[in-house]
N, C-alpha and C positions, 0 to 999 in steps of 0.2 A: 800881341800874340793872339788874343781872342779873335780879332778880325781875320787874321791870317788863316787860322784853322777853319773858321766858318766859311771863308771865301774859298778855300781849297775844296771843302766838301761840296759847296754849291757849284763851283766852276770846273772841278776836275772829277770828283767822285761820281756825282749824279750823271754826267754825260757818259762816263764809262759803264754805268749800270744800265742805262736806258737803251732800248732797241738792241739788246744782245751785245752790248759794248765789250771791249777788250777784256775788262776785268772779269766779266761773267764767263767769257770764253776760256780764260786761263786757269783760274783756280776755284771759282765759285759758280753756283747756279744763282742767277739773279731772277727774282720773281716779283712781279707786281700783282700776282694773283693769290698771295697769302692773305687770308682773311683774319681779321682781328676783332674779337668780341670782348669788350671790357666788362668787368664785374662792377655793378654799382646799383644805386638806389634809383627809384623813380624820381620824377621832377620835384616831388614834395619831400623826399629824403626819409620816408618812413621805412623802418627796417623790415617790415612785413612784405614790402614790395621790392626787395632787392632781387637782382637776377642779372642775366647777361643782356647787354645791349645788342642791337642789331650789328651784324658784322660789317666791317669796312675793309676795303682792299688797302694793303700797304706795300710799298716798295721796300724790299729787304734783300740782304745777302743771306743765302741759306747754304750752310756747310753741313755735310754729312760726315762727321768724324767723332771719335770717342775721346772723352777727357773726364778725369775724376774732378768733381766739383763738390763744394759743400752746399747742400740744398737749403731751402728756406726754413726747414725745421732743425738745421744744424748737423745733419747726418751727411757723411761722405757717400756720394752715389756716382755711378758711371753715366754720364750724359752722352747722348748719341747724335744730337743735332744742335747747331748753333745758328741763331738768327742775329744779324747785325742790322740795326736801323740807324741810318745816318740822319738823326734828328733828335731833338729833346722831347721824348715822349715818356709819359708816366705809365708804368706797367705794374700791375698787381699780380702776385703769385696765383690768384684765382682766375685771371684772365685766360681766354682761350684763343689759340691760334690754329687755324685750319690750313694745312698745306694743300698744294694743288691736287695731290692724290686723294684728298678727303680725310687724311689722318689728322688727329688732334693730340699731339704729344703733350705731356705734362711738364709744366715749367719747373725746372730744378733750381736755377740760379739766375739772378738779374743783376747786371752791373752797368752803371752809367759812367762813361768816360768823360772827363772834364778837362777844359783848357786851363791855362795858368791862372786865370781869374776865377775859376770855380764854376764856370758856365758849362752845363752839359752839352755835348755835341753828338754823342752816339750812345746807343744802348745795345748791350750784348745780352742775349737771352739764351741760356742753355736748357735743353729739354731731355727728359728721360723717355721711357716707353710711351706708347700711345694709349689713349683712353679705351 
């Protein structure tokens, strides 16, 4: 089952997202211009030098809809945007995503979806208001 899910993502989902594919046109906005800046330490790992890494572009599905979620501090909040990343990526609640319009919403909730063998294949990130 693990291979099937990962093959479907690579051979079906990615082509639908790229070049304004059908999935983007039907229900989502597909962006490859969402910038991701991870929170982390410098190469020596000294806490005094922690901060945001340089932004990198990510292919994502971006949905603008509302949903109540439990945020990273345990409070129920109204999220306004969701990003789905079809990959196994590590996301920290302090990380920053910059949308194509320049806004930087605050991460409310992070969920990794896993196959039958426990291998992550997609990350869903819900956001609240912008910074």
